[in-house]
Every structure is written in structure tokens, then in C-alpha cells.
C-alpha positions in Angstrom: -37.8 -11.9 -5.1 -35.5 -14.6 -3.8 -35.2 -14.8 0.0 -31.8 -14.0 1.6 -32.0 -17.4 3.3 -32.2 -19.2 0.0 -29.3 -17.2 -1.5 -27.2 -17.9 1.6 -27.9 -21.6 1.4 -27.1 -21.7 -2.3 -23.9 -19.6 -2.4 -22.3 -20.4 1.0 -21.0 -23.4 2.9 -21.1 -23.3 6.7 -17.8 -23.6 8.5 -19.3 -23.5 11.9 -19.1 -20.9 14.7 -21.0 -18.3 12.5 -18.4 -18.6 9.6 -19.5 -19.2 6.0 -17.3 -19.6 2.9 -18.5 -18.2 -0.4 -18.8 -20.9 -3.1 -17.8 -18.4 -5.8 -14.6 -17.0 -4.4 -14.1 -19.0 -1.2 -13.8 -15.9 1.0 -15.0 -16.4 4.5 -17.7 -14.1 5.9 -19.1 -14.0 9.5 -22.8 -14.1 10.2 -24.1 -14.6 13.7 -27.0 -16.9 14.3 -30.3 -15.2 14.5 -29.1 -12.0 12.9 -30.4 -12.7 9.4 -28.2 -13.0 6.3 -27.5 -9.4 5.4 -23.7 -9.7 5.7 -23.6 -12.7 3.4 -25.8 -11.1 0.8 -23.9 -7.8 1.0 -20.7 -9.7 0.0 -22.5 -11.2 -3.0 -23.7 -7.7 -4.0 -20.3 -6.1 -3.7 -18.1 -8.9 -5.1 -20.4 -10.9 -7.4 -22.8 -8.4 -9.1 -24.4 -11.0 -11.3 -25.2 -13.4 -8.4 -29.0 -13.0 -8.9 -28.7 -13.9 -12.6 -26.5 -16.9 -11.7 -29.1 -18.1 -9.3 -32.0 -17.6 -11.7 -30.2 -19.4 -14.5 -29.6 -22.4 -12.3 -33.2 -22.6 -11.3 -34.3 -22.4 -15.0 -31.9 -25.1 -16.1 -31.2 -27.6 -13.3 -29.3 -30.0 -15.6 -26.3 -27.7 -16.0 -23.3 -28.4 -13.9 -22.4 -26.1 -11.0 -19.0 -25.5 -12.6 -20.8 -23.5 -15.3 -21.8 -21.0 -12.6 -18.4 -20.5 -11.1 -18.6 -23.3 -8.6 -15.6 -25.6 -8.4 -14.8 -29.2 -7.3 -13.8 -29.8 -3.7 -10.2 -30.6 -4.7 -9.7 -27.2 -6.4 -11.3 -25.5 -3.5 -8.9 -27.1 -1.1 -5.9 -26.2 -3.3 -7.1 -22.6 -3.5 -7.3 -22.4 0.3 -3.8 -23.9 0.6 -2.2 -21.5 -2.0 -4.0 -18.5 -0.4 -2.7 -19.6 3.0 0.8 -19.8 1.7 0.7 -16.4 0.0 -0.8 -14.5 2.9 2.0 -15.8 5.2 4.8 -15.2 2.8 5.8 -18.8 2.9 7.7 -21.0 0.4 5.7 -21.2 -2.8 3.7 -24.0 -4.3 5.7 -23.4 -7.4 3.8 -25.3 -10.1 0.4 -24.1 -9.2 1.4 -20.5 -8.4 3.3 -20.1 -11.6 0.1 -21.1 -13.5 -2.0 -18.6 -11.5 0.6 -15.8 -12.1 0.3 -16.5 -15.9 -3.5 -16.2 -15.7 -3.3 -13.0 -13.8 -0.7 -11.6 -16.2 -2.9 -12.4 -19.2 -5.8 -10.6 -17.6 -3.6 -7.6 -16.8 -2.2 -7.3 -20.3 -5.8 -7.0 -21.7 -7.0 -4.7 -18.9 -4.1 -2.1 -19.2 -5.0 -1.0 -22.7 -2.7 1.2 -24.8 -2.3 4.1 -22.4 -1.2 3.9 -18.7 1.2 5.2 -16.2 4.1 3.4 -14.4 4.7 3.9 -10.7 7.9 2.5 -9.2 10.0 2.3 -6.1 13.1 0.5 -4.9 13.9 -1.6 -1.9 17.0 -3.4 -0.8 17.2 -6.5 1.3 20.1 -8.9 2.0 22.3 -7.0 -0.6 19.7 -7.4 -3.4 18.0 -4.2 -4.7 14.4 -4.9 -5.9 12.4 -2.5 -8.0 8.6 -2.7 -7.7 6.8 -1.6 -10.9 3.1 -0.8 -10.9 0.7 0.1 -13.7 -1.7 3.0 -13.1 -4.9 3.2 -15.2 -8.6 3.4 -15.0 -11.1 0.6 -15.9 -14.8 0.8 -15.5 -14.3 4.3 -13.9 -12.2 2.8 -11.2 -8.5 3.5 -10.4 -6.4 0.4 -10.8 -2.8 0.0 -9.5 -1.7 -3.6 -10.0 1.8 -4.8 -9.4 3.5 -5.7 -12.8 6.7 -7.0 -11.3 9.1 -6.9 -8.5 12.5 -7.8 -9.9 16.1 -7.4 -8.7 18.4 -5.2 -10.7 21.2 -7.0 -12.5 24.5 -7.0 -10.7 23.1 -4.4 -8.3 23.3 -1.7 -11.0 21.0 1.1 -9.8 21.6 3.5 -12.7 18.9 5.1 -14.8 19.8 2.9 -17.8 19.4 -0.3 -15.6 16.0 0.8 -14.5 14.9 1.6 -18.1 16.1 -1.9 -19.2 14.1 -3.5 -16.3 11.0 -1.5 -17.2 11.2 -2.7 -20.8 11.7 -6.3 -19.8 8.7 -6.3 -17.5 6.5 -4.5 -20.1 7.5 -7.1 -22.7 5.8 -9.8 -20.5 2.5 -8.0 -21.0 3.1 -7.2 -24.7 3.3 -3.5 -23.9 5.9 -0.9 -24.8 7.2 2.3 -23.3 5.4 4.2 -26.1 2.2 3.4 -24.2 3.4 5.1 -21.0 1.8 8.5 -20.4 3.8 9.5 -17.3 6.0 8.1 -14.6 5.3 8.3 -10.8 8.1 8.1 -8.4 10.2 9.9 -5.8 11.9 13.1 -7.0 15.5 11.8 -6.7 18.2 12.4 -9.3 18.1 8.8 -10.7 14.3 9.0 -11.2 14.6 12.3 -12.9 17.3 10.9 -15.2 15.0 7.9 -16.0 12.2 10.3 -17.1 14.5 12.5 -19.2 16.0 9.5 -21.0 12.6 7.9 -21.7 11.1 11.3 -22.7 8.2 10.8 -20.3 7.0 13.3 -17.7 7.8 12.4 -14.1 5.1 13.1 -11.6 6.8 13.3 -8.3 5.5 12.0 -5.0 3.6 14.8 -3.3 4.0 13.1 0.1 7.8 13.0 -0.5 7.9 16.7 -1.3 5.7 17.5 1.7 8.0 15.6 3.9 11.0 17.7 2.7 9.0 20.9 3.1 8.0 20.1 6.7 11.6 19.1 7.5 12.7 22.5 6.2 10.2 24.3 8.4 11.3 22.3 11.5 15.0 23.1 11.0 15.1 25.9 13.6 13.6 23.5 16.1 16.2 20.8 15.4 18.1 21.0 18.8 14.8 21.1 20.8 13.4 18.1 18.9 16.7 16.2 19.4 16.3 16.8 23.2 12.9 15.3 23.2 14.0 12.3 21.2 17.0 11.7 23.6 14.5 11.9 26.5 12.3 9.4 24.7 15.1 7.0 24.1 16.2 7.1 27.8 12.6 6.6 28.9 12.4 3.4 26.8 15.2 1.7 28.8 13.9 -1.1 30.9 14.2 0.4 34.4 12.8 3.8 33.3 10.0 2.3 31.4 9.0 0.2 34.4 9.0 3.4 36.6 6.9 5.3 34.1 4.5 2.5 33.8 3.5 3.0 37.4 1.8 6.3 36.3 0.8 5.7 32.7 0.4 2.9 30.2 1.3 5.2 27.4 4.8 4.6 26.0 7.1 7.4 24.7 7.5 7.3 20.9 10.8 7.7 19.2 11.3 9.8 16.1 12.1 8.4 12.6 14.1 11.1 10.9 13.0 9.9 7.4 9.3 10.4 8.3 8.2 13.8 9.6 4.9 12.3 10.9 6.9 10.5 13.5 8.0 13.9 14.8 4.3 14.8 15.3 3.6 11.6 17.2 6.7 12.0 19.3 5.8 15.5 20.4 2.2 14.7 20.9 3.0 11.8 23.2 5.6 13.9 25.1 3.1 16.7 25.7 0.4 14.2 26.8 2.6 12.4 29.4 5.0 15.2 30.5 3.6 15.2 34.0 4.2 11.5 34.4 7.6 11.7 32.8 8.7 14.2 35.5 8.1 11.5 38.2 11.0 9.4 36.7 14.0 10.5 38.7 16.6 9.1 36.3 15.5 11.5 33.5 14.6 14.5 35.7 17.4 16.7 34.2 16.5 15.7 30.7 12.9 17.0 30.8 12.7 20.3 28.8 12.4 23.5 30.9 9.2 25.5 31.1 10.4 27.8 28.3 11.3 25.0 26.0 8.1 23.2 26.8 6.1 26.2 25.7 8.0 26.3 22.4 7.2 22.7 21.9 3.5 23.3 22.5 3.5 26.2 20.0 5.3 24.0 17.5 2.8 21.2 18.0 0.0 23.5 16.8 1.8 23.8 13.5 2.5 20.1 13.4 -1.2 19.4 13.8 -2.0 21.3 10.6 0.7 19.4 8.8 -0.6 16.1 10.1 -4.1 16.8 8.7 -2.5 17.6 5.3 -0.4 14.4 5.4 -3.5 12.3 6.0 -5.4 14.0 3.2 -2.6 13.3 0.8 -2.9 9.6 1.5 -6.6 9.3 0.8 -7.6 7.9 -2.5 -10.4 10.4 -3.0 -8.0 13.3 -2.8 -7.9 14.7 -6.4 -5.0 16.5 -8.0 -6.5 19.9 -7.9 -7.1 19.6 -4.2 -3.4 18.8 -3.6 -2.3 21.9 -5.5 -4.7 24.0 -3.5 -3.4 22.6 -0.2 0.2 23.2 -1.3 -0.6 26.8 -2.3 -2.3 27.5 1.0 0.7 26.1 2.9 3.1 28.3 0.9 1.0 31.3 1.7 1.2 30.6 5.4 4.7 29.1 5.5 6.8 30.7 2.7 9.8 28.6 3.7 8.0 25.6 2.3 7.8 27.0 -1.2 11.3 25.6 -2.1 9.7 22.1 -2.3 5.9 22.8 -2.7 5.6 25.3 -5.5 4.8 23.9 -9.0 8.0 25.3 -10.4 10.3 24.0 -7.6 13.7 22.7 -8.7 12.8 19.3 -7.4 10.0 19.0 -10.0 11.1 17.2 -13.2 8.5 18.6 -15.6 7.2 22.1 -14.3 4.6 22.5 -17.1 3.2 19.1 -16.5 3.3 19.5 -12.7 1.3 22.7 -12.9 -1.7 20.8 -14.2 -1.2 17.3 -12.7 -0.1 16.5 -9.2 0.0 12.9 -8.3 0.9 11.2 -5.0 2.2 7.7 -4.4 -0.6 5.8 -2.7 0.7 4.6 0.6 -1.0 1.3 0.3 0.7 0.6 -3.0 4.3 1.0 -1.7 5.5 -2.5 -1.3 7.3 -3.1 2.0 7.7 -6.9 2.2 10.5 -8.6 4.0 11.2 -12.2 2.9 10.6 -14.4 5.9 13.2 -16.8 4.5 16.6 -15.5 3.3 17.0 -18.6 1.2 14.0 -17.8 -0.9 15.0 -17.3 -4.6 14.3 -13.7 -6.0 12.1 -15.3 -8.7 10.0 -17.0 -6.0 9.8 -13.9 -3.9 8.7 -11.9 -7.0 6.0 -14.4 -7.7 4.8 -14.4 -4.1 4.6 -10.6 -4.0 2.9 -10.5 -7.4 0.1 -12.8 -6.3 -0.2 -11.2 -2.9 -0.6 -7.6 -4.2 -2.9 -8.7 -7.0 -5.0 -11.0 -4.8 -8.2 -9.4 -6.1 -7.4 -10.7 -9.7 -7.5 -14.4 -9.0 -9.9 -16.7 -7.0 -10.8 -20.3 -6.6 -12.0 -20.5 -10.2 -8.6 -19.5 -11.4 -7.0 -22.2 -9.3 -9.5 -24.7 -10.7 -8.6 -23.8 -14.3 -4.9 -24.0 -13.6 -5.3 -27.3 -11.7 -7.2 -28.8 -14.6 -4.6 -27.7 -17.2 -1.8 -29.0 -15.2 -3.5 -32.3 -14.5 -3.1 -31.9 -10.7 
């Protein structure tokens, strides 16, 4: 058995201060002096499963070049670090090299997707341009994969169902795929998305988190005025003078509510309850603090919000299966009938009730692209390429950069 020390010396380059870069993927790992090499070897085991075979092959045939085992020349390694640095910071692109990398990733994606997959999509507007992010959803090697296929602007700002369908077709063409291969769509349950699914003849699996947000908002309607009071108090406390006064008694800062996200209501109420005693010491907001009766109502409401928060967190976990989501929704309906309007499998908001009864899918929070271009002058095409390589970062490495660099004669 090869000693960890030998493996570390072979597969890593020391960068000083306990940092080591992997010679296979150029990722940097930390390993403190005198603590062995377990962290470095763990990276090899999780990211490069055949590392032992690679090492054994080299020992058996010492005349083979290191490039045959995934090692690359210093120039390519430096280029990889530069490109990765640019992408991680959303900076202007190294166009020639990054276009080549994107092509390589696209070729890999086209083969990996197979002939049956789902499409997940969402829209986002910035500086007057409406982008649509399109993801593929499929399994490979028993693992869920959700790569970004494209993030393109809609032509002339047209946000109709037909415009979306045309965009989907254009993106799929890049990967030599067709809409006939799409098993279902995943998106918010808005009218446009339902129209897209109807026209394409494909079931739409709505976002469970979106429906849950609507259901909680429905439940909270009777508490609307009371929650508005707490939010107004929070806003007032965040003013400079009041914040300075409150800081004398607590380092905790009041949290404002975001009306589009019910979870922010939970955090706002939680923070208010936690620092209510300190808030009462700020004379400027004394009359805005809820009375004893209103406070008791908020405490009672908070007990319900805690249940909803646990459901929300469960919905966002990757190991939450479809059956579990249905069971959670059914349990909520039994305890809170007012939520049935949005949570039952036959709810009006559901595009395909028969399909929804057996399949409940949620948009994974980590897959919703929320990127802001740091430079307004960046062309949409460059922004799309930057987003594509950033989201699909696990599909290219220093070896990819080396191949592209060689082909381009860089």
C-alpha cells in the first residue's frame, strides 16, 4: 500500500503556508504541518477515484509523459488559474480561451444528457434585459445532475410563451437535442409557464417552495396589520440614531421583512421577540412597540411560523424525495385547511393534476441563478458564457484548459 506521504508528494505542489494545489485539477487544499496527509488524500479519493491506478501505472512505466496521467504543462496550469480567477469574480472574460472551454463543456453535456431529461427554467431581469436560465435535470451514475444549458436574453424583451419555447428550442439545438426528449418542465406556476407547458404538450411540475410560500402568505393574512406594525418598527429601528441607541444594549440588529419571501417574516418576528426588551429602551420608538396583547399574538403566531420554517428548510434539501413533499403538504392541509388552496395535488395552480399526484418536484435553491453583472457594459453573450462556466465549474478543469490552449496554439 502506497504511503499517504508519497501520494501527496506525487499529486500535489506546495504553495506554502500549509496550502497545496492538486496536480490533476489545480484545486487548492489545506493541510497543516505535522497533521499528516489525510485531507489531501481525501480530496483524491472524492474527486479522482482512479488516482491509485494512475500512480501505479506511472511507477510501472516511468518513460510515459506526465501529460498521459492528467498532468499539464506549467503554462496551461497558469492559464487555468487565470481563467478560474476571472470566472469566480464575474470579471471580463478571456474570450478566446473561455469560448473554447465552453465548447468542450457543451460537448460533454450533450453526450451526458442522453435522450430523456427534464428542463428547469427561471427568468431574471437586469438593466432592461430579461434573461432566461435553462437547466437540464437528469441522472447519471445514480447521481442527480442539474447543469446550466444556457442563460440567454429574450429577443426584443418578448416574454410570451412562444418566445420562451423558441428560446428553449434554440438552446437545445446547440446540444443536438429536441423538445421530444423532454419528459417534464420545472418552473414557477405562473400563467406564462403554464401556457408554455400546454403549447409544448409537456407536464409542468410546479415549484413546491413557490406554492408553499403562497400557502403561508394565505395563512398569515389575518395577521397582516400586526406584521406591518412590526416591520414599521424594524424600519424605524434601523435608522442611524435609533440603531446606535439600540446597540448600547444588544449587538443584534432588527431584520426587515421581504414580502416576496415568507421566511423573512419568520426571521423578522424571531428577532423582534428576542430583542423586545432592548427595543423598549429606545425612547424614539416607544409608542411603536406592540402592546402586551399584540405581543402575545405575535408569540402565538411565531409557534406556527417555526413549523413552517422547518418545512421550508426540508423542501430545500437535495435528499428530500417527492413522496416526502406530498406527505408534508397533506399534513399541513390537515392542520391548516386554509392552505389547501395552494398545497393540494388538485389545486388550481397545478398545471397537470394527474402528474402532480405522483410527482412533486421543487426548484433547488442552489440552482436558481441570481447573478448580477458587475459591469453594465458586459455584452449579454459574454455574460452568458461567464455564467455557463461558473455554474458548470465541476465539468472543466486544468486538463480542459490545456487541451483548448493546445488547439488554439496559445
